[in-house]
C-alpha positions as CSV (number, residue, x, y, z in Angstrom):
1,M,74.9,105.6,88.1
2,K,75.0,105.0,91.7
3,V,77.3,103.0,93.1
4,N,77.9,101.4,96.3
5,F,81.1,99.7,97.5
6,V,80.3,97.5,101.0
7,L,84.2,97.1,102.8
8,P,84.2,95.1,105.9
9,G,84.8,96.9,109.5
10,N,86.9,100.0,109.5
11,E,89.7,100.3,111.8
12,D,91.2,103.8,109.7
13,V,95.1,102.4,109.1
14,P,96.4,101.8,105.7
15,V,95.2,98.5,104.0
16,G,95.7,97.7,100.2
17,G,92.8,96.2,99.3
18,Y,90.7,99.1,101.0
19,K,93.1,101.4,99.3
20,V,92.5,100.1,96.0
21,I,88.7,100.7,96.9
22,Y,89.3,104.3,97.8
23,Q,90.5,105.0,94.4
24,Y,88.3,103.7,91.9
25,A,85.8,105.2,94.2
26,N,87.5,108.8,93.4
27,Q,87.7,107.8,89.7
28,L,84.3,107.3,89.5
29,I,83.3,110.6,91.2
30,D,85.5,112.2,88.7
31,R,83.4,110.1,86.0
32,G,80.0,111.0,86.8
33,Y,78.8,108.4,89.5
34,E,77.4,109.0,92.7
35,V,79.1,106.6,95.0
36,T,78.6,105.3,99.0
37,I,81.2,103.2,100.6
38,S,79.4,101.3,103.3
39,F,81.3,99.6,106.4
40,M,79.4,96.6,107.7
41,Y,79.6,96.0,111.5
42,S,81.4,93.8,113.2
43,P,83.2,92.2,110.5
44,R,85.2,88.4,110.2
45,F,82.3,86.5,111.7
46,N,79.6,85.0,110.2
47,H,77.3,86.1,112.4
48,R,73.0,86.3,112.3
49,D,71.8,89.6,111.6
50,W,70.2,89.6,114.9
51,M,73.6,89.1,116.5
52,R,75.1,92.0,114.4
53,R,71.9,94.3,116.2
54,L,73.0,92.6,119.6
55,K,76.8,93.3,119.4
56,F,76.1,96.9,117.8
57,L,73.5,97.8,120.8
58,G,76.1,96.5,123.2
59,A,79.1,99.0,121.6
60,S,76.0,101.5,121.8
61,M,76.4,101.1,125.5
62,G,79.9,101.3,125.4
63,V,80.5,97.5,126.4
64,L,81.8,97.2,123.1
65,K,84.1,98.7,120.8
66,K,82.4,100.0,117.4
67,N,84.8,100.1,114.4
68,N,86.3,103.6,113.4
69,N,84.0,106.1,112.2
70,Q,86.4,108.3,109.8
71,V,88.7,107.6,106.9
72,S,91.9,109.8,107.7
73,W,94.9,107.6,105.9
74,Y,93.4,108.3,102.4
75,Q,92.1,111.4,100.8
76,L,88.4,110.6,99.4
77,N,86.4,113.0,97.1
78,Q,84.5,114.7,99.7
79,S,81.3,114.0,97.4
80,I,81.3,109.9,98.5
81,S,79.0,109.4,100.8
82,M,80.7,107.7,103.9
83,K,78.0,104.7,106.0
84,F,80.0,103.5,108.7
85,N,78.7,100.7,111.1
86,V,75.7,99.3,108.8
87,V,74.4,96.2,110.8
88,T,72.3,94.0,108.2
89,P,71.8,94.7,104.6
90,N,68.5,96.4,105.1
91,Q,70.2,99.3,105.7
92,L,72.1,99.8,102.9
93,E,71.2,102.8,100.5
94,D,69.4,101.7,97.3
95,A,71.9,101.9,94.0
96,D,72.5,101.0,90.6
97,V,74.9,98.7,91.5
98,V,76.3,97.2,94.8
99,V,79.9,96.0,95.1
100,A,81.1,92.9,98.1
101,T,84.6,93.3,98.7
102,G,85.5,90.4,100.3
103,V,84.2,87.1,101.2
104,E,82.1,88.6,104.5
105,T,80.4,90.9,102.2
106,S,79.5,88.8,99.6
107,Y,77.3,86.3,102.1
108,F,76.2,90.1,103.7
109,I,74.9,91.8,100.0
110,A,73.8,88.1,98.6
111,K,71.1,89.1,101.3
112,A,70.1,92.4,100.2
113,N,66.9,93.8,98.2
114,K,67.0,93.9,94.6
115,I,67.0,98.1,95.2
116,K,70.2,98.1,96.8
117,G,71.1,97.0,93.1
118,E,72.9,95.0,90.8
119,K,75.3,92.9,93.1
120,Y,79.2,92.3,92.4
121,Y,81.8,90.9,94.0
122,F,85.1,92.2,93.2
123,I,87.4,89.7,94.5
124,Q,90.8,90.6,96.0
125,N,92.5,87.5,97.2
126,Y,91.2,83.9,97.8
127,E,90.4,84.9,101.5
128,T,90.2,81.5,103.1
129,W,91.4,82.9,106.6
130,V,88.3,84.3,107.5
131,N,86.1,81.4,107.9
132,G,88.1,78.6,106.2
133,N,88.1,77.3,102.6
134,E,84.4,76.2,102.3
135,Y,83.0,79.5,103.5
136,A,85.5,81.1,100.8
137,D,84.8,78.5,98.1
138,N,81.0,78.8,98.5
139,S,81.2,82.4,98.2
140,F,82.1,82.6,94.8
141,R,78.7,80.7,94.0
142,L,76.8,82.9,95.7
143,G,75.0,84.2,92.1
144,L,76.9,87.6,92.7
145,N,78.1,88.9,89.3
146,N,82.4,87.9,90.1
147,I,85.0,90.0,89.0
148,V,88.4,89.0,90.3
149,I,92.0,91.3,90.0
150,A,94.1,88.9,89.2
151,T,94.7,85.6,86.1
152,W,95.6,83.5,89.4
153,L,92.2,84.1,90.6
154,Q,90.0,83.9,87.7
155,E,91.3,80.3,87.3
156,L,90.4,79.9,90.8
157,V,86.8,81.1,91.1
158,T,86.8,79.3,87.2
159,D,87.4,76.3,88.9
160,K,85.1,76.9,92.1
161,C,82.0,77.5,90.2
162,G,82.5,76.9,86.6
163,I,81.8,80.4,85.2
164,T,84.9,82.5,84.2
165,P,85.1,85.7,85.4
166,P,86.5,88.9,83.8
167,I,89.3,90.3,85.1
168,V,89.8,94.0,86.3
169,P,94.0,94.7,86.7
170,N,95.1,96.5,89.6
171,F,97.4,99.4,88.6
172,L,99.4,101.9,90.2
173,E,98.8,105.7,90.5
174,T,102.1,107.5,89.2
175,D,101.2,111.0,90.6
176,F,102.4,110.0,93.6
177,F,104.9,106.5,93.6
178,I,106.9,108.3,90.0
179,P,109.1,106.4,88.4
180,N,112.7,106.3,90.2
181,K,115.6,104.7,88.5
182,E,118.0,106.7,90.6
183,V,119.9,103.4,92.6
184,D,123.6,104.6,92.1
185,Q,123.5,105.2,95.7
186,R,121.4,101.9,97.3
187,K,123.9,100.1,98.2
188,H,123.4,96.7,99.3
189,S,119.6,97.4,101.3
190,V,116.6,95.8,101.4
191,A,112.9,96.7,102.2
192,L,110.9,93.9,104.1
193,L,106.9,94.6,105.2
194,N,106.3,94.2,108.7
195,H,102.8,92.1,108.6
196,S,100.9,90.0,111.5
197,E,99.3,88.2,108.9
198,P,101.1,85.0,108.9
199,S,100.9,84.5,105.3
200,K,103.3,87.5,104.9
201,R,106.2,85.6,106.4
202,T,108.1,88.7,108.1
203,S,109.3,86.0,110.3
204,F,110.3,84.1,107.3
205,G,111.8,87.1,105.5
206,L,114.1,88.1,108.9
207,Q,115.7,84.8,108.4
208,V,116.7,85.3,105.1
209,L,118.1,88.5,105.6
210,E,119.8,86.9,108.4
211,A,121.7,84.4,105.7
212,L,122.1,87.2,103.6
213,K,123.9,89.7,105.9
214,K,126.5,86.7,106.7
215,E,127.8,86.9,103.0
216,V,127.5,90.7,102.5
217,P,128.3,92.1,106.1
218,D,127.2,95.7,105.4
219,L,123.3,94.9,104.7
220,Q,121.3,97.2,105.8
221,V,117.3,96.3,106.1
222,N,114.9,98.8,106.0
223,L,111.3,96.9,107.8
224,F,108.2,99.2,107.9
225,G,104.3,98.7,108.5
226,V,102.1,99.5,110.7
227,W,101.6,96.4,113.4
228,D,104.1,95.9,116.0
229,M,107.5,95.2,115.5
230,P,109.8,92.1,116.1
231,E,111.3,92.4,119.5
232,K,115.1,92.1,119.5
233,L,115.9,92.9,116.0
234,P,119.7,93.7,115.4
235,E,121.3,97.1,114.9
236,W,121.3,96.8,111.1
237,V,117.8,96.7,110.8
238,N,116.1,100.4,110.6
239,V,112.5,100.1,111.7
240,F,109.8,102.3,110.6
241,K,106.3,102.0,112.0
242,N,103.2,103.1,110.5
243,P,105.4,105.6,107.6
244,T,104.2,108.5,106.1
245,Q,103.6,107.5,102.3
246,L,106.5,110.4,101.8
247,V,108.6,108.5,104.0
248,L,107.6,105.0,102.4
249,R,108.3,105.9,99.1
250,D,111.6,108.1,99.2
251,Q,113.3,106.5,102.8
252,I,112.0,102.7,102.5
253,Y,111.4,101.7,98.9
254,G,113.6,104.9,97.6
255,G,116.1,103.6,100.1
256,S,116.6,100.4,98.9
257,S,117.6,98.1,96.1
258,V,116.1,95.2,96.6
259,Y,112.4,95.0,97.9
260,L,111.6,91.4,99.5
261,L,108.2,89.5,99.0
262,P,108.3,86.5,101.1
263,S,104.6,85.7,100.9
264,L,102.7,83.0,100.3
265,L,99.3,84.5,99.8
266,E,99.0,87.9,97.8
267,G,95.7,88.7,95.5
268,W,97.7,91.4,94.0
269,S,100.5,92.4,95.9
270,L,100.3,96.6,96.0
271,T,104.2,96.9,97.7
272,G,105.4,95.3,95.1
273,M,104.3,97.5,92.5
274,E,104.8,100.7,94.7
275,A,108.5,99.0,95.5
276,M,109.0,98.8,91.8
277,V,108.3,102.0,90.1
278,S,110.4,103.5,92.6
279,G,113.3,101.8,91.6
280,A,113.3,98.9,94.2
281,V,114.1,95.2,92.2
282,V,111.1,92.8,93.9
283,V,112.8,89.5,94.4
284,A,109.4,87.3,95.4
285,S,108.0,84.3,96.1
286,D,106.8,82.8,92.9
287,I,103.3,82.8,93.8
288,G,100.3,84.0,91.9
289,G,99.6,87.3,93.3
290,V,102.7,88.5,91.9
291,R,102.9,86.9,88.4
292,D,100.9,89.4,86.8
293,Y,103.1,92.0,86.9
294,V,106.8,90.3,88.0
295,I,107.9,88.2,85.1
296,N,111.0,86.1,86.1
297,N,114.6,87.7,84.6
298,E,112.4,90.3,82.8
299,T,111.0,92.3,85.9
300,G,111.7,91.6,89.0
301,L,113.2,87.8,90.1
302,L,110.7,84.9,91.1
303,I,111.8,82.4,93.8
304,N,110.8,78.9,95.4
305,P,109.2,80.1,98.0
306,N,110.6,77.7,100.5
307,N,114.3,77.6,99.6
308,I,116.2,80.4,101.7
309,N,119.6,80.2,99.8
310,D,117.4,81.1,96.3
311,F,116.1,84.0,97.6
312,V,119.5,85.0,99.2
313,S,120.9,84.2,95.9
314,A,118.7,86.1,94.0
315,I,119.3,89.4,95.8
316,K,123.6,89.1,95.9
317,N,122.1,89.0,92.1
318,V,120.6,92.4,92.2
319,F,123.6,93.8,94.1
320,F,126.6,92.5,92.4
321,D,125.3,91.9,88.8
322,E,125.5,95.6,87.8
323,A,123.4,94.9,84.5
324,L,120.5,92.6,85.4
325,H,120.4,95.3,88.1
326,T,119.5,97.8,85.6
327,K,118.0,95.7,83.6
328,L,115.3,94.7,86.4
329,V,114.8,98.4,87.6
330,D,114.5,99.4,83.9
331,N,111.8,97.3,82.6
332,G,110.0,96.7,86.1
333,I,109.6,100.2,85.6
334,N,108.1,100.4,82.4
335,K,105.9,97.2,83.5
336,I,104.7,99.6,85.8
337,L,103.5,102.7,83.9
338,G,101.9,99.9,81.7
339,L,99.1,99.1,84.2
340,S,97.0,102.5,85.1
341,I,93.6,103.5,86.6
342,E,92.5,105.0,84.2
343,Q,92.2,101.7,82.2
344,S,91.0,100.1,85.2
345,T,88.8,102.0,85.7
346,T,87.6,102.2,82.4
347,K,87.2,97.8,82.5
348,L,85.1,98.4,85.7
349,C,82.3,100.5,84.0
350,D,81.8,98.5,81.7
351,I,81.0,95.7,83.6
352,F,78.8,97.9,85.8
353,E,77.0,99.4,82.6
354,K,76.6,96.4,81.3
355,E,75.1,94.1,84.0
356,G,73.8,97.4,86.2
357,G,72.8,100.0,83.4
């Protein structure tokens, strides 16, 4: 069976949703599938094909910027066929299955000829930031075979289109992010993701940590991410700009007692899983994108998203309640170990073979 995953434009920087697709692509190759990864040209705009062609012509002439034509940050199997700067659906390779991986790609493949494959929409989030709520809602009604990654998305999509999609849950490959229960030396340390997307709420997280610092004077913060860092950070904030995976695992997650996740919107937070299996207790906003693996007071702590004091109290509880800390670390690691890529890939294959085989 030939599977073609269609992604938005490639900037060749670490993105959680892209990483999931890359991981599935590698797994499918190992199982004997033929896999193509196609990147749209000019993503995140509801362009007609003629406008996309015009913009690509401008990029070819050096007037506009092309999307990147390599993937250097993740190790993809060399047997995967890579197609960059796909301008129109007709340029997609013929396949048995073609998979949209985001809202803009769902509209793109909806226009594709049937020979491009049975059409699926792998829904990883409620992407209202691309072109508004209606655009996102209508993407669920395009007639594609919807698949979701989390319970809250299943409920949302069912409400919007009246058909309940199957869940293929996210996972963590623990050949790299290995279980780590060595937490005694981490002391009063918190990791926080720096992100430009407002819903990630980096600035809110820093407000929480400023309030926490007043009550925990020896607090240290590990702020990391690929985006430009906020200006005038205090000296107790350690900055990790575009860290390697090894630094992320050993120094950031592995050097933190808590991973603060103050987001208002997550499809399924992959960083939370990475932190949890690395022994950092996840203290997160009580939102759908983390509830499938963060169980309050069992595998982590879920907090009213807008209450700074509750976040501060929760982190202090992890710091100063040794029994709670140990329980959350142990249970969190065990929870993540139960979410395997092999199981999720099998579910995905079953769906593809039922409809596209």
